[in-house]
BALOBA-1460 file (C-alpha; in Angstrom, 3 decimals):
// residues 100
<rec num="1" residu="m" x="7.452" y="-14.343" z="-18.075"/>
<rec num="2" residu="f" x="9.695" y="-12.225" z="-15.908"/>
<rec num="3" residu="y" x="13.312" y="-11.771" z="-14.948"/>
<rec num="4" residu="v" x="14.572" y="-10.549" z="-11.546"/>
<rec num="5" residu="f" x="17.581" y="-8.396" z="-10.864"/>
<rec num="6" residu="p" x="18.134" y="-8.824" z="-7.165"/>
<rec num="7" residu="r" x="19.252" y="-5.654" z="-5.410"/>
<rec num="8" residu="a" x="19.856" y="-3.908" z="-8.716"/>
<rec num="9" residu="i" x="18.907" y="-0.482" z="-7.382"/>
<rec num="10" residu="p" x="19.940" y="0.442" z="-3.780"/>
<rec num="11" residu="k" x="17.095" y="1.182" z="-1.379"/>
<rec num="12" residu="k" x="18.105" y="4.861" z="-0.994"/>
<rec num="13" residu="e" x="17.952" y="5.311" z="-4.836"/>
<rec num="14" residu="c" x="14.580" y="3.593" z="-4.958"/>
<rec num="15" residu="k" x="13.260" y="6.033" z="-2.433"/>
<rec num="16" residu="r" x="14.626" y="8.990" z="-4.390"/>
<rec num="17" residu="l" x="13.048" y="7.677" z="-7.692"/>
<rec num="18" residu="t" x="9.696" y="7.040" z="-5.885"/>
<rec num="19" residu="k" x="9.749" y="10.621" z="-4.605"/>
<rec num="20" residu="y" x="10.362" y="11.842" z="-8.111"/>
<rec num="21" residu="c" x="7.445" y="9.799" z="-9.547"/>
<rec num="22" residu="l" x="5.064" y="10.962" z="-6.784"/>
<rec num="23" residu="k" x="5.979" y="14.634" z="-7.404"/>
<rec num="24" residu="h" x="5.481" y="14.339" z="-11.178"/>
<rec num="25" residu="s" x="2.439" y="12.064" z="-11.243"/>
<rec num="26" residu="n" x="-1.067" y="12.752" z="-12.400"/>
<rec num="27" residu="f" x="-3.029" y="9.727" z="-11.139"/>
<rec num="28" residu="e" x="-6.041" y="8.359" z="-12.920"/>
<rec num="29" residu="k" x="-8.129" y="5.234" z="-12.663"/>
<rec num="30" residu="a" x="-6.554" y="2.280" z="-14.404"/>
<rec num="31" residu="s" x="-8.332" y="0.885" z="-17.358"/>
<rec num="32" residu="v" x="-9.044" y="-2.677" z="-18.636"/>
<rec num="33" residu="i" x="-8.566" y="-3.472" z="-22.302"/>
<rec num="34" residu="n" x="-11.749" y="-4.620" z="-24.055"/>
<rec num="35" residu="k" x="-11.905" y="-7.947" z="-25.845"/>
<rec num="36" residu="g" x="-10.445" y="-7.803" z="-29.315"/>
<rec num="37" residu="y" x="-7.929" y="-5.040" z="-28.573"/>
<rec num="38" residu="t" x="-4.355" y="-4.944" z="-27.351"/>
<rec num="39" residu="d" x="-2.139" y="-2.557" z="-25.418"/>
<rec num="40" residu="s" x="0.559" y="-2.565" z="-28.133"/>
<rec num="41" residu="d" x="-0.330" y="0.990" z="-29.231"/>
<rec num="42" residu="p" x="2.722" y="3.193" z="-28.449"/>
<rec num="43" residu="e" x="0.479" y="5.747" z="-26.693"/>
<rec num="44" residu="p" x="-0.890" y="4.973" z="-23.197"/>
<rec num="45" residu="m" x="-4.307" y="3.390" z="-23.150"/>
<rec num="46" residu="m" x="-7.125" y="5.928" z="-23.079"/>
<rec num="47" residu="i" x="-10.706" y="5.198" z="-22.224"/>
<rec num="48" residu="d" x="-12.481" y="4.768" z="-25.541"/>
<rec num="49" residu="d" x="-13.752" y="1.739" z="-27.461"/>
<rec num="50" residu="r" x="-10.494" y="-0.061" z="-26.666"/>
<rec num="51" residu="a" x="-10.666" y="0.191" z="-22.844"/>
<rec num="52" residu="r" x="-12.994" y="0.787" z="-19.931"/>
<rec num="53" residu="n" x="-12.841" y="1.392" z="-16.206"/>
<rec num="54" residu="d" x="-13.964" y="-1.806" z="-14.406"/>
<rec num="55" residu="p" x="-13.147" y="-1.858" z="-10.679"/>
<rec num="56" residu="k" x="-14.325" y="-5.519" z="-10.485"/>
<rec num="57" residu="v" x="-11.308" y="-6.424" z="-12.655"/>
<rec num="58" residu="r" x="-8.769" y="-3.656" z="-11.851"/>
<rec num="59" residu="k" x="-9.183" y="-1.330" z="-8.893"/>
<rec num="60" residu="t" x="-6.157" y="0.948" z="-8.757"/>
<rec num="61" residu="n" x="-4.879" y="4.382" z="-9.813"/>
<rec num="62" residu="i" x="-1.907" y="4.820" z="-12.126"/>
<rec num="63" residu="s" x="0.221" y="7.563" z="-13.596"/>
<rec num="64" residu="w" x="2.512" y="7.375" z="-16.652"/>
<rec num="65" residu="v" x="6.048" y="8.598" z="-16.242"/>
<rec num="66" residu="k" x="5.866" y="10.368" z="-19.637"/>
<rec num="67" residu="d" x="9.054" y="12.360" z="-19.928"/>
<rec num="68" residu="k" x="11.120" y="10.073" z="-22.085"/>
<rec num="69" residu="d" x="14.422" y="11.685" z="-20.972"/>
<rec num="70" residu="n" x="13.894" y="11.168" z="-17.238"/>
<rec num="71" residu="e" x="15.987" y="8.854" z="-15.051"/>
<rec num="72" residu="v" x="13.102" y="6.595" z="-14.115"/>
<rec num="73" residu="n" x="12.404" y="5.506" z="-17.748"/>
<rec num="74" residu="a" x="16.082" y="5.311" z="-18.509"/>
<rec num="75" residu="i" x="16.711" y="2.914" z="-15.564"/>
<rec num="76" residu="a" x="13.668" y="0.790" z="-16.330"/>
<rec num="77" residu="w" x="14.488" y="0.548" z="-20.044"/>
<rec num="78" residu="h" x="18.043" y="-0.374" z="-19.234"/>
<rec num="79" residu="y" x="16.989" y="-3.325" z="-17.154"/>
<rec num="80" residu="l" x="14.279" y="-4.272" z="-19.622"/>
<rec num="81" residu="r" x="16.979" y="-4.439" z="-22.386"/>
<rec num="82" residu="e" x="19.296" y="-6.450" z="-20.087"/>
<rec num="83" residu="a" x="16.600" y="-8.968" z="-19.177"/>
<rec num="84" residu="n" x="15.674" y="-9.369" z="-22.815"/>
<rec num="85" residu="k" x="19.261" y="-9.875" z="-23.846"/>
<rec num="86" residu="i" x="19.842" y="-12.475" z="-21.045"/>
<rec num="87" residu="n" x="16.517" y="-14.420" z="-21.225"/>
<rec num="88" residu="f" x="13.974" y="-13.473" z="-23.865"/>
<rec num="89" residu="k" x="15.739" y="-12.410" z="-27.051"/>
<rec num="90" residu="y" x="12.816" y="-10.338" z="-28.465"/>
<rec num="91" residu="k" x="13.418" y="-7.650" z="-31.105"/>
<rec num="92" residu="l" x="12.520" y="-4.580" z="-29.137"/>
<rec num="93" residu="d" x="11.776" y="-1.446" z="-31.195"/>
<rec num="94" residu="y" x="9.838" y="0.643" z="-28.674"/>
<rec num="95" residu="f" x="9.241" y="1.121" z="-24.935"/>
<rec num="96" residu="q" x="6.136" y="2.575" z="-23.517"/>
<rec num="97" residu="p" x="6.474" y="5.119" z="-20.679"/>
<rec num="98" residu="i" x="6.673" y="3.498" z="-17.299"/>
<rec num="99" residu="q" x="3.393" y="3.002" z="-15.449"/>
<rec num="100" residu="f" x="3.620" y="4.147" z="-11.819"/>
């Protein structure tokens, strides 16, 4: 399921936010969740018994935008709430940091 906000953020603003994320990112290999586990833990997935690196399934690097007070998370969470209100109607209690 997804919801699209066409042209919600101007191109110039997207470039500025991307620069912010690149400057504040600590990239690592993305993990894959092992069978029997979920990603609903409020902390980002770490490589342990719940997850593994598997480039046959997921070959990319990620970084978490961890600072909860930053603009990137605030904007993403705003649109997540709006999409939920318009289309999904879930009870949302928590937002994970944005994955970049």
